[in-house]
Every structure is written in C-alpha cells, then in structure tokens.
MIVEX-597569 format. One record per residue (C-alpha): residue number from 1; residue in one letter; x negated, y, z. Coordinates in pm, 1 decimal, padded with zeros to 6 digits. Each point is the difference from the previous one (the first is absolute). Layout:
N
ATOM  nr rest        x        y        z
ATOM NUM    a        X        Y        Z
...
This chain:
406
ATOM  nr rest        x        y        z
ATOM   1    m  06179.8 -02689.7  02102.4
ATOM   2    q -00024.3  00207.8  00317.0
ATOM   3    e  00343.7  00106.2 -00015.1
ATOM   4    f  00118.0 -00358.6 -00059.8
ATOM   5    s -00191.6 -00124.3  00300.2
ATOM   6    k  00149.9  00264.9  00209.7
ATOM   7    r  00352.2 -00081.6 -00084.1
ATOM   8    v -00055.9 -00373.2  00042.3
ATOM   9    s -00150.4  00061.8  00351.0
ATOM  10    q  00310.3  00205.8  00093.4
ATOM  11    k  00241.0 -00282.4 -00113.2
ATOM  12    l -00203.9 -00302.0  00098.2
ATOM  13    s  00215.9 -00115.3  00285.7
ATOM  14    k  00302.2 -00016.8 -00229.7
ATOM  15    l -00163.8 -00199.0 -00279.3
ATOM  16    s  00050.2 -00369.4 -00041.0
ATOM  17    e -00286.8 -00255.2 -00010.6
ATOM  18    n  00030.3 -00028.5 -00381.5
ATOM  19    q  00001.6  00374.4 -00051.2
ATOM  20    i -00315.6  00026.7  00215.0
ATOM  21    q -00174.2 -00273.8 -00200.7
ATOM  22    d  00099.4  00175.7 -00319.8
ATOM  23    i -00142.5  00325.8  00133.2
ATOM  24    v -00322.7 -00174.9  00120.7
ATOM  25    e -00040.4 -00150.5 -00353.7
ATOM  26    a  00055.7  00342.8 -00175.1
ATOM  27    i -00256.0  00155.6  00231.0
ATOM  28    s -00243.6 -00285.8 -00072.1
ATOM  29    a  00064.4  00057.5 -00383.4
ATOM  30    q -00062.7  00362.6  00039.1
ATOM  31    n -00327.2 -00052.8  00210.6
ATOM  32    e -00114.3 -00244.3 -00282.7
ATOM  33    m  00071.6  00267.8 -00262.9
ATOM  34    v -00186.0  00271.7  00201.3
ATOM  35    d -00303.2 -00234.8  00046.1
ATOM  36    s  00005.6 -00096.0 -00373.9
ATOM  37    i -00006.7  00370.5 -00084.7
ATOM  38    f -00277.3  00058.3  00240.2
ATOM  39    q -00213.4 -00275.8 -00151.0
ATOM  40    s  00069.7  00098.4 -00361.5
ATOM  41    l -00120.1  00366.4  00046.2
ATOM  42    s -00308.3  00084.4 -00202.3
ATOM  43    t -00113.3  00221.9  00281.9
ATOM  44    g -00172.0 -00186.4  00291.0
ATOM  45    l  00164.1  00041.9  00337.2
ATOM  46    i -00118.1 -00105.9  00347.5
ATOM  47    i  00223.6  00044.0  00298.6
ATOM  48    v -00197.9  00021.6  00324.5
ATOM  49    d  00099.6  00045.8  00360.2
ATOM  50    e -00118.6  00261.8  00236.8
ATOM  51    k -00324.2 -00186.1  00061.0
ATOM  52    f -00056.7 -00056.5 -00382.1
ATOM  53    h  00074.6 -00365.0 -00008.5
ATOM  54    i  00162.5 -00111.9 -00319.2
ATOM  55    t  00367.2 -00081.4  00030.0
ATOM  56    k  00079.5 -00010.4 -00365.8
ATOM  57    i -00194.5  00012.1 -00335.9
ATOM  58    n  00104.3 -00028.1 -00362.5
ATOM  59    k -00183.4 -00179.1 -00281.5
ATOM  60    a -00118.8  00314.1 -00171.9
ATOM  61    a -00201.9  00106.5  00323.9
ATOM  62    e -00142.1 -00358.1  00009.4
ATOM  63    r -00122.4  00037.5 -00361.1
ATOM  64    y -00141.8  00349.1  00033.1
ATOM  65    l -00182.0 -00026.0  00339.1
ATOM  66    p -00294.4 -00250.7  00071.7
ATOM  67    f  00095.6 -00194.5  00310.7
ATOM  68    s -00247.2 -00212.7  00180.0
ATOM  69    a  00295.6 -00199.0  00159.8
ATOM  70    h  00363.4 -00070.7 -00101.0
ATOM  71    p  00188.0  00316.7  00112.1
ATOM  72    e  00313.2 -00187.9  00101.8
ATOM  73    k -00193.8 -00233.6  00231.0
ATOM  74    s -00179.9  00287.6  00174.0
ATOM  75    e  00286.3  00150.1  00204.2
ATOM  76    n -00229.2  00060.3  00298.2
ATOM  77    l -00293.1  00162.4 -00183.5
ATOM  78    f -00027.3  00363.1 -00081.7
ATOM  79    v  00060.8  00048.7 -00372.0
ATOM  80    w -00356.5  00157.3 -00049.1
ATOM  81    d -00155.6 -00315.2  00137.8
ATOM  82    i  00119.7 -00207.5 -00292.6
ATOM  83    v -00039.8  00254.5 -00277.4
ATOM  84    d -00330.3 -00089.7 -00164.6
ATOM  85    d -00105.6  00344.0 -00110.3
ATOM  86    d -00196.3  00210.7  00229.6
ATOM  87    e  00127.1  00340.9 -00131.8
ATOM  88    i  00371.2 -00112.1  00010.4
ATOM  89    s -00040.0 -00155.5  00340.9
ATOM  90    k -00157.6  00312.5  00144.3
ATOM  91    f  00283.7  00220.3 -00137.1
ATOM  92    l  00261.3 -00217.3  00175.0
ATOM  93    k -00180.9 -00023.3  00319.3
ATOM  94    t -00087.5  00369.0  00021.3
ATOM  95    n  00353.6  00113.0 -00061.5
ATOM  96    f  00136.5 -00243.8  00259.1
ATOM  97    e -00241.5  00126.7  00257.8
ATOM  98    t  00063.4  00366.4 -00072.2
ATOM  99    e  00386.1 -00072.0 -00013.3
ATOM 100    k  00023.3  00140.4 -00349.6
ATOM 101    t  00259.5 -00085.4 -00239.0
ATOM 102    n  00125.0  00160.3 -00335.5
ATOM 103    v -00353.6 -00024.4 -00119.4
ATOM 104    s -00134.5 -00124.2 -00328.0
ATOM 105    d -00332.6 -00082.5 -00162.7
ATOM 106    e -00125.6 -00161.1 -00322.5
ATOM 107    f -00238.1 -00297.8 -00006.8
ATOM 108    t -00177.3 -00220.3 -00262.8
ATOM 109    t -00020.7 -00390.0  00033.1
ATOM 110    a -00142.4 -00250.4 -00237.9
ATOM 111    t  00222.7 -00272.4 -00141.5
ATOM 112    s -00111.3 -00364.1 -00023.9
ATOM 113    g -00094.5  00067.2 -00365.0
ATOM 114    g -00231.9  00288.2  00090.3
ATOM 115    s  00200.5  00293.5 -00116.5
ATOM 116    i  00090.0  00307.0  00213.1
ATOM 117    r  00347.6  00049.2  00147.3
ATOM 118    f  00111.1  00327.4  00131.3
ATOM 119    l  00236.7 -00007.9  00290.2
ATOM 120    d  00197.8  00287.3  00170.4
ATOM 121    i  00073.1 -00090.3  00368.4
ATOM 122    s  00234.0  00191.6  00218.6
ATOM 123    i  00124.9 -00040.1  00353.5
ATOM 124    s  00348.0  00126.4  00103.2
ATOM 125    p  00192.8 -00042.1  00327.0
ATOM 126    l  00267.4 -00264.7  00032.6
ATOM 127    v  00284.6  00148.0  00207.0
ATOM 128    h  00284.4 -00208.1  00144.2
ATOM 129    r  00276.5  00180.9  00198.6
ATOM 130    k -00194.9  00311.0  00021.1
ATOM 131    c -00299.4 -00176.1  00149.4
ATOM 132    l -00347.3 -00082.8 -00151.3
ATOM 133    c -00022.0 -00385.8 -00008.5
ATOM 134    g -00282.8 -00043.9 -00251.4
ATOM 135    s -00132.5  00120.4 -00320.4
ATOM 136    i  00038.2 -00078.1 -00384.0
ATOM 137    i -00317.6 -00044.9 -00186.0
ATOM 138    r  00047.9  00062.9 -00375.7
ATOM 139    v -00247.7 -00127.8 -00258.0
ATOM 140    e  00042.3  00124.0 -00356.1
ATOM 141    d -00222.7 -00109.3 -00283.6
ATOM 142    v -00091.6  00319.1 -00189.0
ATOM 143    t -00271.7 -00168.3 -00220.6
ATOM 144    e  00179.0  00063.2 -00331.5
ATOM 145    k  00063.6  00366.9  00088.7
ATOM 146    r -00369.4  00050.6  00081.2
ATOM 147    n -00123.2 -00185.1 -00306.3
ATOM 148    q  00213.5  00225.1 -00232.0
ATOM 149    e -00147.0  00298.9  00158.2
ATOM 150    i -00353.8 -00150.3 -00063.3
ATOM 151    r  00086.8 -00082.7 -00360.3
ATOM 152    l  00144.5  00347.6 -00063.7
ATOM 153    h -00321.7  00157.2  00133.3
ATOM 154    r -00221.0 -00220.9 -00209.0
ATOM 155    m  00213.1  00103.1 -00316.8
ATOM 156    e -00075.0  00360.0  00079.9
ATOM 157    a -00368.9 -00069.7  00057.2
ATOM 158    m -00022.5 -00153.9 -00348.8
ATOM 159    a  00022.9  00358.4 -00141.1
ATOM 160    s -00351.4  00068.4  00120.9
ATOM 161    l -00143.1 -00265.8 -00231.7
ATOM 162    t  00020.5  00261.0 -00291.6
ATOM 163    n -00256.7  00208.8  00172.5
ATOM 164    i -00229.5 -00307.2  00059.5
ATOM 165    a  00040.2 -00114.4 -00364.4
ATOM 166    a -00104.4  00351.2 -00119.1
ATOM 167    s -00306.2 -00012.0  00229.1
ATOM 168    v -00103.8 -00340.8 -00143.0
ATOM 169    a  00039.9  00118.4 -00356.9
ATOM 170    h -00230.6  00293.2  00079.6
ATOM 171    e -00263.8 -00244.5  00155.6
ATOM 172    i  00017.8 -00247.5 -00284.1
ATOM 173    k -00078.5  00278.0 -00264.4
ATOM 174    n -00363.6  00051.7  00112.9
ATOM 175    p -00113.4 -00367.1 -00007.6
ATOM 176    l  00185.6 -00061.8 -00339.5
ATOM 177    g -00157.4  00304.7 -00149.0
ATOM 178    a -00352.8 -00115.9  00109.0
ATOM 179    i  00053.7 -00351.3 -00137.1
ATOM 180    s  00118.0  00136.0 -00341.0
ATOM 181    i -00298.7  00240.7 -00035.2
ATOM 182    h -00256.1 -00267.4  00087.0
ATOM 183    i  00152.3 -00261.3 -00241.4
ATOM 184    q -00005.5  00256.8 -00272.6
ATOM 185    l -00369.9  00078.8  00065.8
ATOM 186    i -00070.5 -00368.6 -00029.4
ATOM 187    q  00206.3 -00039.0 -00320.6
ATOM 188    k -00171.5  00306.3 -00154.5
ATOM 189    a -00349.8 -00130.7  00094.0
ATOM 190    i  00074.4 -00346.0 -00159.7
ATOM 191    k  00135.6  00152.7 -00310.0
ATOM 192    k -00290.0  00234.7 -00041.8
ATOM 193    r -00259.3 -00282.5  00035.5
ATOM 194    r  00190.0 -00231.2 -00237.4
ATOM 195    e  00009.6  00272.3 -00262.4
ATOM 196    a -00372.3  00050.3  00033.1
ATOM 197    d -00215.1 -00306.0  00053.9
ATOM 198    g  00276.5 -00236.7  00135.5
ATOM 199    m -00164.0 -00040.4  00338.8
ATOM 200    l  00213.0  00019.8  00311.6
ATOM 201    p -00079.1  00273.8  00248.4
ATOM 202    d -00244.3 -00064.8  00289.5
ATOM 203    p  00157.0 -00239.4  00256.5
ATOM 204    k -00058.5  00248.0  00276.7
ATOM 205    f  00191.2  00261.7 -00190.4
ATOM 206    a  00311.2 -00222.5 -00046.6
ATOM 207    e -00030.4 -00130.6  00362.8
ATOM 208    h  00013.0  00354.3  00135.5
ATOM 209    y  00323.8  00091.9 -00164.5
ATOM 210    l  00144.1 -00341.0  00086.6
ATOM 211    d -00088.0  00040.1  00364.9
ATOM 212    v  00184.9  00336.7  00000.6
ATOM 213    v  00302.7 -00177.4 -00159.0
ATOM 214    n  00005.8 -00283.3  00266.7
ATOM 215    q -00035.1  00249.0  00278.1
ATOM 216    e  00293.6  00199.5 -00131.3
ATOM 217    i  00200.1 -00327.0 -00053.6
ATOM 218    d -00071.4 -00080.1  00372.7
ATOM 219    n  00128.3  00352.5  00094.8
ATOM 220    l  00314.3 -00054.4 -00198.1
ATOM 221    n  00058.3 -00327.2  00163.3
ATOM 222    k -00038.4  00153.2  00347.0
ATOM 223    i  00235.6  00286.1 -00083.8
ATOM 224    v  00266.7 -00250.8 -00114.2
ATOM 225    v -00050.1 -00214.2  00307.6
ATOM 226    d  00028.8  00308.0  00229.5
ATOM 227    f  00304.7  00112.8 -00204.8
ATOM 228    l  00178.5 -00340.1  00061.7
ATOM 229    m -00090.3  00032.3  00368.9
ATOM 230    a  00145.5  00345.4  00017.3
ATOM 231    v  00328.6 -00067.1 -00174.5
ATOM 232    r  00083.7 -00353.8  00138.1
ATOM 233    p  00299.2 -00001.4  00210.9
ATOM 234    i -00082.3 -00005.8  00372.7
ATOM 235    s  00114.1 -00324.9  00159.2
ATOM 236    a  00087.7  00161.9  00327.6
ATOM 237    q  00154.8 -00217.0  00269.9
ATOM 238    l  00168.3  00276.8  00192.6
ATOM 239    a  00075.0 -00066.4  00363.5
ATOM 240    l  00062.1  00200.1  00304.0
ATOM 241    v -00340.7  00048.9  00158.7
ATOM 242    n -00142.8  00207.2  00276.8
ATOM 243    p -00279.0  00205.6 -00179.8
ATOM 244    n -00178.4  00096.1  00314.4
ATOM 245    n -00083.9 -00364.0  00070.1
ATOM 246    l -00159.8 -00025.7 -00340.7
ATOM 247    l -00199.2  00316.8  00044.8
ATOM 248    e -00116.9 -00106.4  00348.0
ATOM 249    q -00128.6 -00322.0 -00153.9
ATOM 250    f -00179.6  00202.9 -00283.6
ATOM 251    v -00167.7  00226.2  00247.4
ATOM 252    s -00116.1 -00282.9  00215.7
ATOM 253    f -00143.4 -00185.1 -00294.3
ATOM 254    f -00184.3  00279.8 -00173.2
ATOM 255    k -00099.3  00218.0  00299.3
ATOM 256    p -00325.8 -00190.9  00065.6
ATOM 257    e -00112.0  00039.7 -00366.5
ATOM 258    f  00059.8  00374.0 -00005.0
ATOM 259    t -00153.4  00048.6  00340.9
ATOM 260    e -00317.3 -00172.3 -00131.2
ATOM 261    k -00000.5  00258.9 -00283.1
ATOM 262    n  00037.9  00284.1  00244.0
ATOM 263    i  00359.6  00062.5 -00074.6
ATOM 264    m  00242.8  00036.3  00287.6
ATOM 265    v  00364.7 -00124.3 -00030.3
ATOM 266    e  00275.2  00174.3  00203.7
ATOM 267    s  00352.6 -00125.1  00000.9
ATOM 268    d  00322.3  00140.3  00146.6
ATOM 269    f  00299.5 -00217.2 -00061.4
ATOM 270    c  00364.0  00104.0  00092.1
ATOM 271    k  00181.6 -00191.0  00279.6
ATOM 272    d  00311.6 -00211.2 -00073.6
ATOM 273    c -00100.5 -00023.8 -00369.4
ATOM 274    p  00307.9 -00100.9 -00208.6
ATOM 275    r -00027.7 -00299.1 -00248.4
ATOM 276    i -00001.4  00118.0 -00365.8
ATOM 277    l  00040.8 -00191.3 -00337.2
ATOM 278    i -00345.4 -00078.4 -00122.0
ATOM 279    d -00218.5 -00289.3 -00127.3
ATOM 280    e -00268.7 -00061.8  00247.0
ATOM 281    k -00271.9 -00112.5 -00241.9
ATOM 282    l  00073.1  00307.0 -00224.3
ATOM 283    f  00002.9  00242.4  00292.4
ATOM 284    r -00343.0 -00132.0  00103.0
ATOM 285    e -00126.2  00054.8 -00362.8
ATOM 286    v  00102.1  00363.9  00019.3
ATOM 287    i -00169.7  00045.1  00334.5
ATOM 288    v -00335.1 -00177.8 -00120.0
ATOM 289    n -00003.7  00248.2 -00311.1
ATOM 290    l  00043.4  00298.2  00233.6
ATOM 291    a -00288.4 -00133.6  00222.8
ATOM 292    q -00226.9 -00067.7 -00289.9
ATOM 293    n  00057.4  00346.8 -00153.4
ATOM 294    s -00063.5  00155.9  00343.1
ATOM 295    l -00325.3 -00205.8  00044.0
ATOM 296    a -00119.8  00119.0 -00343.3
ATOM 297    a  00094.7  00361.9  00064.7
ATOM 298    i -00176.6  00017.1  00344.4
ATOM 299    t -00315.5 -00172.4 -00150.1
ATOM 300    k -00001.7  00248.1 -00289.4
ATOM 301    r  00029.1  00299.5  00241.3
ATOM 302    i -00290.5 -00126.8  00222.2
ATOM 303    e -00214.8 -00057.0 -00304.7
ATOM 304    e  00081.1  00308.1 -00195.9
ATOM 305    f  00003.2  00257.6  00288.9
ATOM 306    n -00272.0 -00200.3  00205.0
ATOM 307    s  00258.2  00038.6  00289.1
ATOM 308    l -00060.4 -00138.0  00351.1
ATOM 309    v  00373.8  00036.0  00085.2
ATOM 310    p  00123.1 -00365.8  00054.7
ATOM 311    g  00270.7 -00133.7 -00213.2
ATOM 312    l  00357.3  00006.7  00135.5
ATOM 313    i  00314.1 -00181.0 -00111.1
ATOM 314    q  00328.2  00092.6  00179.1
ATOM 315    i  00314.1 -00221.7 -00042.5
ATOM 316    s  00329.2  00117.8  00147.4
ATOM 317    t  00366.4 -00087.9 -00023.0
ATOM 318    k  00329.2  00157.2  00098.7
ATOM 319    v  00360.9 -00017.6 -00077.3
ATOM 320    k  00164.5  00324.3 -00134.4
ATOM 321    d  00346.2  00049.6 -00177.6
ATOM 322    e  00057.3 -00366.2 -00026.8
ATOM 323    m -00338.2 -00052.0 -00167.3
ATOM 324    f -00302.8 -00195.9  00120.5
ATOM 325    v -00299.9  00230.9 -00061.8
ATOM 326    l -00359.4 -00125.4 -00029.2
ATOM 327    r -00303.9  00231.3 -00008.1
ATOM 328    f -00334.7 -00105.1 -00107.7
ATOM 329    r -00267.3  00264.0  00024.9
ATOM 330    d -00379.7  00015.0 -00042.6
ATOM 331    n -00265.5  00260.4  00028.8
ATOM 332    g -00163.3 -00106.6 -00329.0
ATOM 333    s -00113.2  00200.0 -00303.9
ATOM 334    g  00360.6  00096.6 -00091.8
ATOM 335    m  00135.9  00090.5 -00353.0
ATOM 336    d  00080.9  00318.5 -00186.2
ATOM 337    e  00355.8  00070.0 -00106.6
ATOM 338    q -00038.6 -00143.6 -00344.4
ATOM 339    t -00134.0 -00330.8  00120.4
ATOM 340    a  00261.5 -00025.7  00271.8
ATOM 341    a  00271.9  00059.4 -00247.9
ATOM 342    r -00119.6 -00296.3 -00201.6
ATOM 343    v -00089.0 -00252.0  00273.9
ATOM 344    f  00290.4 -00225.0 -00064.1
ATOM 345    e -00037.9 -00003.2 -00379.0
ATOM 346    p -00095.6 -00341.3 -00157.5
ATOM 347    y -00367.7 -00017.7 -00100.0
ATOM 348    f -00091.6  00335.6  00162.7
ATOM 349    t -00296.6 -00044.9  00227.7
ATOM 350    t -00289.6  00197.1  00129.7
ATOM 351    k -00211.7 -00299.7  00103.7
ATOM 352    a -00269.4 -00128.9 -00244.7
ATOM 353    n  00125.3 -00366.1  00017.8
ATOM 354    g  00360.8  00074.6  00083.3
ATOM 355    t  00296.1 -00135.4 -00209.4
ATOM 356    g  00234.0  00285.9  00067.8
ATOM 357    l  00279.1 -00247.4  00090.1
ATOM 358    g -00043.1 -00028.4  00380.5
ATOM 359    m  00205.6  00305.5  00092.1
ATOM 360    a  00233.8 -00041.8 -00296.4
ATOM 361    m  00090.6 -00344.0  00120.8
ATOM 362    s  00043.5  00143.7  00361.6
ATOM 363    y  00241.7  00260.6 -00145.7
ATOM 364    k  00192.1 -00273.3 -00172.6
ATOM 365    i  00019.8 -00214.4  00313.3
ATOM 366    i  00128.3  00282.2  00214.2
ATOM 367    k  00266.1  00082.7 -00266.4
ATOM 368    e  00097.8 -00365.1  00013.9
ATOM 369    f  00064.5  00052.3  00361.5
ATOM 370    s  00219.1  00302.5 -00088.4
ATOM 371    g -00245.8  00221.6  00155.1
ATOM 372    d -00233.4  00285.3 -00104.8
ATOM 373    i -00375.4  00073.9  00030.2
ATOM 374    s -00167.2  00330.6 -00026.6
ATOM 375    v -00349.9  00142.7  00043.6
ATOM 376    k -00171.7  00319.0  00145.5
ATOM 377    s -00361.3  00057.0 -00037.4
ATOM 378    v -00261.0  00271.2  00047.4
ATOM 379    i -00337.5 -00019.7 -00144.7
ATOM 380    g -00264.8 -00063.2  00264.3
ATOM 381    e  00270.3 -00049.8  00279.4
ATOM 382    g  00186.7 -00313.5 -00084.3
ATOM 383    t  00316.1 -00157.2 -00135.3
ATOM 384    e  00330.5 -00092.1  00155.3
ATOM 385    f  00243.0 -00250.9 -00163.5
ATOM 386    t  00363.7  00007.4  00130.9
ATOM 387    i  00235.7 -00301.3 -00048.7
ATOM 388    s  00365.5  00026.8  00065.7
ATOM 389    i  00216.7 -00309.8  00000.2
ATOM 390    p  00380.8  00007.3  00086.1
ATOM 391    v  00120.2 -00156.6  00318.3
ATOM 392    p  00296.4 -00231.3 -00097.5
ATOM 393    q  00328.4  00160.2  00108.5
ATOM 394    k  00337.4 -00156.0  00060.8
ATOM 395    d  00312.6  00088.3 -00187.1
ATOM 396    k  00161.1  00081.4  00341.8
ATOM 397    r -00128.4  00159.3  00300.4
ATOM 398    l  00102.6 -00177.0  00312.9
ATOM 399    l  00050.5  00140.9  00351.7
ATOM 400    t -00161.4 -00128.7  00314.6
ATOM 401    y  00245.8 -00174.7  00259.3
ATOM 402    k -00088.8 -00072.2  00357.0
ATOM 403    g  00169.5 -00302.4  00129.2
ATOM 404    n  00103.2 -00050.1  00367.4
ATOM 405    g -00214.0 -00302.7  00054.7
ATOM 406    k -00175.5 -00309.4 -00138.8
C-alpha cells in the first residue's frame, strides 16, 4: 500500500480525473478493509496520541476494559480518566508521566456476571516517519490461560487427599472400637440376666454404656464433618491483589486487642509491593490462623515459664527471586522438631480444644495460591512461619523506552 501511494503521488499530474477517482475509491476500499481487520481482532487495541487522548479503539478493547464514558466520544480526555478501574488507570497515567513505553502488566477486572477476568495490558510506541507520534495500548484477555493453570494446580493438589483419607481412617478406628465394645457389654449383660432371672440390668448400668456410645457417635460425626471441611474444594476467587494492603488492615484491626494482652505487634512491609494472585478472604483466613496460634503460644509461654517478658509478634514482607515472601514470627513457647514437622498435618494439634485443621487448611490455601509455607521453631524462644507466593511473570520481558516528549 505504501509503494502504491508513492507511485501514485509521482504520477498524479499525469492522471485523468477518472483515474484519480478510481484510485481514491481503491484507497477508500483498502482503508475500509484495514479498519474491518482492526475491529475484528480478538486483541484489544487503543491508539492514543502523544497526550494519551484516544484517536482509535477497536471493539475488543471496549469489551475488555470498563469505561465510564464512551471512548470515541472522549477525544479530549486522557484515556485513564475514562477507564473505570483504579489499578489500570494508575498504570496508564504513571507510564505516561514517566514517559515509559514497551511496558506491560497484568490486571483483574470483574465482569457484569461477577466472574474474574485476567487482562494483560501493554504499551508500545507508535512511530511514524521515524518520529514518536503516540502509543499503542494492547489489551489481551488471558483469562482462559490463567484458569487452565489454576485447574492444573488443583488437579495436582488432589493427590494430597490420600494422606488426609488415611488420617481420617485412623481417627475413625478409635470411636468405632469404643462403640463396639460397649454395645457388646450391654448385650452380654442383657443375655446373662435373661438366662438367670429374666430381669433387665439396672437402668444406670445400661445408661452408662449408652452414654459412652452416644459420646463416641458425636466424636465420629465431628470427625466426618471436619474431614468434609478439609477435603472440600477451595472455592478461590483468585485476583491480582496487593497483599501489603491486606496485612496493614489486619495489623490495624488486631493491634488494640494484642496490646491489651501485653503483646506488641511490629510490622515491616516492603515498598512498591507487587500484586499477586490470591483470594482476599482466604488470605485473611491464613493470617488469622497464624495470629491465633501466636496468641496461644505466647500465652502458654507466659503461664508455663511465669515469664515477665512481653509478647511480641513480628510481621514482615519482601520480594526475593520473583517471590513475595511473608514472615510471621512470635516469641511464644515454640515447638520441638517432631511437633513442627507435623504442624500442617490434618487433625494434629497440641491444643486441648483444637481441631487440628487450622494449619492444615492454611497449608491447603497457600498451595491453592501456587505458594509454599514452612515453619521454624525453638522451644522457649518462638516460632516463625514463612509464606512464599510467586509474583506473576510475563511471557516476554519488555525494555523501557524514553520518549522525546508528551
């Protein structure tokens, strides 16, 4: 098309009016074809000028991005002013103000039906005749790709159900054995009396054994309910979230309660925290489990060792080797090696009224985030949990380009 236009411009003075009209119609048809292709692309494209005003946008971009006003009727507005998503708007504005192009980031948005959509948004320079005349904003829907990764991870996690089922089988044996023995005792007592004088045993005698049977049935019911809770699929709504914001909210909410119990809370959160793929509600559940364990461990240390040393909980975050790392440390009673090695096992607990599922569920949740959780502990000194969650990476690494102006 470029060569064709060049040849036409060179011979324009020699062309007749009909020839010129034919050429104009041909160029018009070519432009319509280009525009049709532009609008038919599954990748969203937004063309902006040097001031980031929209000059052209295709249908895919309009579907993917939430706009507060019609893009084609907002020529004099900055593109970030009409994008109705704070994170995406901030990304566009920041890269315009810092004159960065060839940058990319991933975002999550909610559809009208309430489901989560994953979007990969990149900005690249628009160059015309060797001069920067604007930018191309590409919006790609990577939801299916992310969902496939999540489904694959969940299938791998199903393998751990074998261990949980084995633990449940072991737990069920004891109550079943107790029920069997006490029913046999009742049967023998009744048979013996009937063979003698035909009188039934003393009511208190039968009631005692029946109370034990009922108690063990309740235990069995609790084991089954807990098992169903432990093996049920986690309904995680994964979205790109800043974890530091959630941790700051947690510290602000719980700090007064801990202070009242003479427990100090120290936090040290990394700057420019990346967004990671997590479920906010489930992430809070993990943090609450860690806090409750720390509270119990600190209380136990103070009571057992009659210690006057105040309780301390330290929460810190950092990014290392493309992983978001959270450390949750306390100066509680600590655990020996054998206990620490079993802390994530279902039904394992050192608490009198514990279910043994809190840390097992926390482990399961972190695995759902494609992360890992580990523990280090020393008797009498305290415990530290470390959570590592991957920072989403792009398939391509983009360079930074400094423009000549806005």
